[in-house]
Phi, psi and omega in degrees: 000128180277179182297319179299317180292320178298318177295318179300313179301313181299318180293318180296321178297321181284325186260291187295314183291316179298319178296317180297313180301316180296315180294320178296319179296319179298319183282316186269343183065021173221156177269110181262130172295134180238126177242112177245127181278074183299322181299317179292321177297327184291348179286344177227078185297330180297319178279320185295340180297342182265009186300332180256015180297135183297327186277331184215004180267204182306325179302339177299322179294319178297315179301315181298314180292328176296319179292323180291323184265027182293338179227174182298324180298315178293319179299314180294320179298316180292314181302321184272344187246322185276123184248335185197154175238128179235126180234123181230153177284153177212155172291157185305321182283349180250003180294139179199162179228123185229143172230112178207148180053035177080002184247125170274118179240117183243110172269099196257142172243127181237024184280196187275351179257127184286355184297337181256003184289143172247115185268164185303321181294323176293318179298316180301314180299318179296315180296313182296325178293329181270351180268000000 
């Protein structure tokens, strides 16, 4: 990893990751550990630049959890079941969103082709099925 990538990783941890953690805490009312593989995302800067995009980036997870926690039943289910969030990069054909054993695992694609995007409605369905 070169200096540009190291700077990018450091900046994403300070901005995007901190914002995501704060937003998740606000929505779920619990502090969730978040593990984002920034170093792996930095290997494809052209795709990674879209990681915070409102339509298919990190905000989708916040939207999905906001929809799940719309009532007390959803809030309690999330508080008692979700233990950690793990986000790793994936090629568009390998992108997926899984919730099992208390872990939200998002193998995310943020590139220019929409074929690999995982949208908030898909995340919501996956979360609700596992809660």
